[in-house]
Structure formats: C-alpha cells, structure tokens
PAZA-526199 format. One line per field, with one value per residue: residue number from 1; x, z, y of N, C-alpha, C in turn. Coordinates in pm, whole numbers, plus 50000, padded with zeros to 5 digits. Each point is the difference from the previous one (the first is absolute). Layout:
<nodes>
vexti <- NUM/...
n.c1 <- X/...
n.c3 <- Z/...
n.c2 <- Y/...
ca.c1 <- X/...
ca.c3 <- Z/...
ca.c2 <- Y/...
c.c1 <- X/...
c.c3 <- Z/...
c.c2 <- Y/...
</nodes>
This chain:
<nodes>
vexti <- 1/2/3/4/5/6/7/8/9/10/11/12/13/14/15/16/17/18/19/20/21/22/23/24/25/26/27/28/29/30/31/32/33/34/35/36/37/38/39/40/41/42/43/44/45/46/47/48/49/50/51/52/53/54/55/56/57/58/59/60/61/62/63/64/65/66/67/68/69/70/71/72/73/74/75/76/77/78/79/80/81/82/83
n.c1 <- 74485/50064/49941/50079/50098/50002/49975/49941/49979/49971/50160/49949/50013/49989/49869/49998/49996/49982/50113/50122/50056/50065/49943/49906/50070/50073/49865/49934/50090/50009/49858/50027/50042/49942/50050/50099/49867/50137/49931/50020/49935/50042/49923/50000/50045/49925/49914/49991/50009/49861/49937/49993/49957/49904/49949/50009/49949/50055/50044/50099/50038/49910/49933/49927/49973/49920/49938/49980/49988/49917/49913/50008/50022/49880/49951/50009/49953/49897/49988/49998/49886/49876/50015
n.c3 <- 51740/50080/50056/50113/50085/50063/50132/50070/50113/49945/49997/50095/49982/49810/49997/50049/50085/50030/50135/50011/50121/50077/50116/49979/49987/50136/50004/49922/50024/50134/49973/49938/50130/49982/50093/49932/49975/49982/50062/49905/50112/49973/50085/49937/50092/50079/49895/49948/50163/50022/49933/50063/50132/49927/49961/50098/50111/50097/50028/50034/49907/50097/50010/49874/50021/50125/49919/49876/50041/50048/49956/49933/50067/50015/49834/50016/50090/49912/49872/50038/50017/49860/49936
n.c2 <- 08908/50032/49958/49909/50027/49905/50020/49915/50011/49931/49972/50004/49869/50020/50035/49894/50130/49855/50082/49980/49955/50054/50012/50086/50080/49990/50008/50059/50098/49929/50009/50050/50015/50112/49923/49961/50020/50082/49998/50154/50003/50050/50118/50097/50082/49891/50022/50162/50045/49869/50027/50125/49966/49956/50058/50089/49974/49891/50115/49895/50105/50101/49886/49976/50110/50047/49886/50090/50157/49933/49925/50129/50030/49896/50001/50165/49937/49924/50076/50079/49979/49911/50085
ca.c1 <- 50033/49973/50000/50031/50015/49920/50124/49950/50102/49863/49970/49969/50116/50176/50014/50034/50158/50022/50099/49974/50014/50114/49978/49922/50084/50096/49908/49993/50120/50024/49885/50074/50157/50052/49986/50120/50037/49951/49865/49990/49848/50028/49942/50005/50175/50051/50011/50142/50129/50036/50112/50179/50122/50000/50082/50128/50052/50074/50130/50077/50081/50096/50061/50125/50122/50093/50103/50134/50090/50091/50113/50092/50015/50048/50118/50154/50109/50017/50045/50123/50053/50053/50142
ca.c3 <- 50102/50167/50078/50147/50096/50131/50034/50063/50124/50054/50149/50071/50044/50011/50067/50161/50026/50164/50015/50127/50127/49982/50052/49886/49856/50046/50050/49875/49890/50115/49929/49844/49956/49981/50130/49979/49921/50138/49930/50092/50094/50019/49873/49995/50035/50101/49864/49916/50049/49984/49869/49987/50083/49899/49866/50043/50092/50096/49940/50016/49936/50111/50083/49943/49989/50140/50038/49827/50036/50139/49939/49949/50148/50076/49889/50012/50118/50014/49902/50079/50130/49931/49893
ca.c2 <- 50112/49979/50113/49980/49862/49948/49857/49926/49907/49836/49891/50105/49949/50093/50180/49982/50064/49968/49914/49851/50011/49932/49876/49914/49980/49937/49875/49931/49915/49902/49854/49999/49964/50085/50033/50103/50150/50144/50101/50124/50046/50145/50103/50138/50014/49910/49906/50001/49986/49909/50016/50042/49891/49897/50070/50008/49888/50033/50081/49998/50008/50076/49948/49909/50069/49957/49856/49960/50064/49884/49844/50039/50053/49887/49904/50076/49945/49834/49989/50044/49883/49872/50032
c.c1 <- 50013/49935/49936/50052/49980/50108/49897/50047/49896/50027/50064/50164/50133/49971/49998/50132/50004/50125/50043/50067/50199/50000/49962/50094/50132/49943/50011/50167/50030/49966/50086/50157/50082/50036/50137/49978/49914/49843/50038/49877/50054/49936/50071/50174/50069/50057/50127/50103/50053/50051/50138/50073/49980/50143/50162/50054/50074/50113/50112/50150/50122/50075/50148/50129/50068/50062/50087/50078/50066/50096/50123/50103/50101/50139/50119/50075/50021/50130/50193/50095/50076/50133/50130
c.c3 <- 50114/50058/50115/50002/50135/50059/50112/50118/50044/50112/50150/50089/50007/50050/50136/50029/50150/49979/50095/50101/50013/50064/49851/49877/50071/50025/49840/49932/50067/49942/49883/50003/50028/50130/50032/49941/50119/49988/50167/50003/50037/49918/49991/50005/50013/49824/49974/50095/49999/49796/49993/50067/49900/49918/50029/50084/50100/49975/50039/49984/50091/50105/49912/49920/50093/50063/49937/50105/50184/49899/49925/50117/50034/49949/49992/50117/49993/49904/50093/50097/49941/49970/50083
c.c2 <- 49975/50163/50002/49846/49985/49911/49926/49956/49891/49959/50089/49976/50072/50151/49988/50061/49975/49975/49923/50144/49973/49863/49816/50005/49897/49840/49927/49982/49916/49927/49984/49954/50103/50130/50148/50085/50126/50068/50102/50045/50149/50075/50164/49978/49893/49886/50034/49996/49843/49954/50036/49882/49878/50048/50017/49891/50092/50106/49907/50000/50088/49859/49904/50114/49998/49911/49967/50077/49969/49892/50089/50054/49888/49924/50056/49983/49877/50018/50014/49874/49900/50086/50049
</nodes>
C-alpha cells in the first residue's frame, strides 16, 4: 500500500527562476545565429498593443480600394479612346 507520494528537486539549477533581460536575450539569440527573431521588450499595455500590431499589421486595404477605383476610372477613358 502507498501511504504518500513525495517529489524532490535536488538540482538547484533546475529550480532557478532567473530570466534573461530583453537585451541579454537578443544577444544570446544573435550569438546562436537566430538574430532574425524579434524580441518584444515592452510590458503592460505596450505588450498587448505590440502583439495586436504584429497580428493585424498595417491596415492598407483602404488605400488598395482607392487605387483600384482610380485605375478603374482611368481605364474607362482609355478604352473609349482606343476604340
């Protein structure tokens, strides 16, 4: 019969919760040849805004709609002139 279960973490290195700073992480990634990975070093609301910008990107759809309408309006007189 089992009376109790116990777990031990004998290695203090595994229990170390220290983390890299943003600059240290960038340096370590560059040293390992992974310098193209972007490191976000913002906290709080800056982090959520940064993630939202990365997810949605720059919204250019309005400019593309305007360009399509412009070229459509430009194409109509060209077709009439050619005929």
